[in-house]
BALOBA-1460 file (C-alpha; in Angstrom, 3 decimals):
// residues 61
<rec num="1" residu="x" x="-202.172" y="-26.167" z="54.132"/>
<rec num="2" residu="x" x="-202.328" y="-29.699" z="55.493"/>
<rec num="3" residu="x" x="-205.787" y="-29.538" z="55.164"/>
<rec num="4" residu="x" x="-205.501" y="-29.120" z="51.451"/>
<rec num="5" residu="x" x="-203.193" y="-32.028" z="51.032"/>
<rec num="6" residu="x" x="-205.178" y="-34.389" z="53.119"/>
<rec num="7" residu="x" x="-208.348" y="-33.315" z="51.051"/>
<rec num="8" residu="x" x="-206.359" y="-34.074" z="47.755"/>
<rec num="9" residu="x" x="-205.643" y="-37.410" z="48.662"/>
<rec num="10" residu="x" x="-209.218" y="-38.118" z="50.129"/>
<rec num="11" residu="x" x="-210.308" y="-37.276" z="46.641"/>
<rec num="12" residu="x" x="-207.622" y="-39.091" z="44.727"/>
<rec num="13" residu="x" x="-208.842" y="-42.213" z="46.676"/>
<rec num="14" residu="x" x="-212.414" y="-41.411" z="45.610"/>
<rec num="15" residu="x" x="-211.860" y="-41.113" z="41.962"/>
<rec num="16" residu="x" x="-209.301" y="-44.431" z="42.148"/>
<rec num="17" residu="x" x="-212.765" y="-46.156" z="43.126"/>
<rec num="18" residu="x" x="-214.357" y="-45.105" z="39.867"/>
<rec num="19" residu="x" x="-211.769" y="-46.263" z="37.773"/>
<rec num="20" residu="x" x="-212.759" y="-49.420" z="35.654"/>
<rec num="21" residu="x" x="-209.470" y="-51.527" z="34.981"/>
<rec num="22" residu="x" x="-209.734" y="-53.873" z="31.816"/>
<rec num="23" residu="x" x="-209.745" y="-57.552" z="32.214"/>
<rec num="24" residu="x" x="-206.637" y="-59.899" z="31.428"/>
<rec num="25" residu="x" x="-208.242" y="-60.597" z="28.042"/>
<rec num="26" residu="x" x="-209.087" y="-57.126" z="27.098"/>
<rec num="27" residu="x" x="-205.107" y="-56.012" z="27.613"/>
<rec num="28" residu="x" x="-203.883" y="-59.402" z="25.734"/>
<rec num="29" residu="x" x="-206.320" y="-58.456" z="22.823"/>
<rec num="30" residu="x" x="-205.216" y="-54.773" z="22.887"/>
<rec num="31" residu="x" x="-201.863" y="-55.987" z="22.869"/>
<rec num="32" residu="x" x="-202.142" y="-57.972" z="20.053"/>
<rec num="33" residu="x" x="-203.701" y="-55.443" z="18.023"/>
<rec num="34" residu="x" x="-201.125" y="-53.011" z="18.952"/>
<rec num="35" residu="x" x="-198.101" y="-55.271" z="17.857"/>
<rec num="36" residu="x" x="-199.924" y="-56.021" z="14.590"/>
<rec num="37" residu="x" x="-200.273" y="-52.524" z="13.785"/>
<rec num="38" residu="x" x="-196.796" y="-51.976" z="14.669"/>
<rec num="39" residu="x" x="-195.328" y="-54.507" z="12.412"/>
<rec num="40" residu="x" x="-197.670" y="-53.461" z="9.437"/>
<rec num="41" residu="x" x="-196.346" y="-50.145" z="9.700"/>
<rec num="42" residu="x" x="-192.740" y="-51.183" z="10.042"/>
<rec num="43" residu="x" x="-192.999" y="-53.150" z="6.836"/>
<rec num="44" residu="x" x="-194.600" y="-50.317" z="5.038"/>
<rec num="45" residu="x" x="-192.088" y="-47.730" z="6.048"/>
<rec num="46" residu="x" x="-189.330" y="-50.213" z="5.385"/>
<rec num="47" residu="x" x="-190.521" y="-50.811" z="1.948"/>
<rec num="48" residu="x" x="-191.013" y="-47.175" z="1.129"/>
<rec num="49" residu="x" x="-187.396" y="-46.434" z="2.539"/>
<rec num="50" residu="x" x="-186.102" y="-48.887" z="0.410"/>
<rec num="51" residu="x" x="-188.077" y="-47.634" z="-2.741"/>
<rec num="52" residu="x" x="-187.103" y="-44.104" z="-2.031"/>
<rec num="53" residu="x" x="-183.339" y="-45.207" z="-1.393"/>
<rec num="54" residu="x" x="-183.115" y="-46.789" z="-4.716"/>
<rec num="55" residu="x" x="-185.171" y="-43.923" z="-6.458"/>
<rec num="56" residu="x" x="-182.597" y="-41.333" z="-4.963"/>
<rec num="57" residu="x" x="-179.633" y="-43.992" z="-6.004"/>
<rec num="58" residu="x" x="-180.983" y="-43.787" z="-9.693"/>
<rec num="59" residu="x" x="-181.119" y="-39.777" z="-9.622"/>
<rec num="60" residu="x" x="-177.752" y="-39.490" z="-8.136"/>
<rec num="61" residu="x" x="-175.993" y="-41.443" z="-10.912"/>
């Protein structure tokens, strides 16, 4: 059983060496894109919510 655990961590170490981490500039660029999309989608959903609220309010009256 300990051999399996030892082998597992050996393989993990080998796989970690293959990982290519993004550069700082890539992370910052991706973060800007994500934040921009979140703001755009939030505004869009907010406008849809307001529109539907007014529409339901008119129907209920």
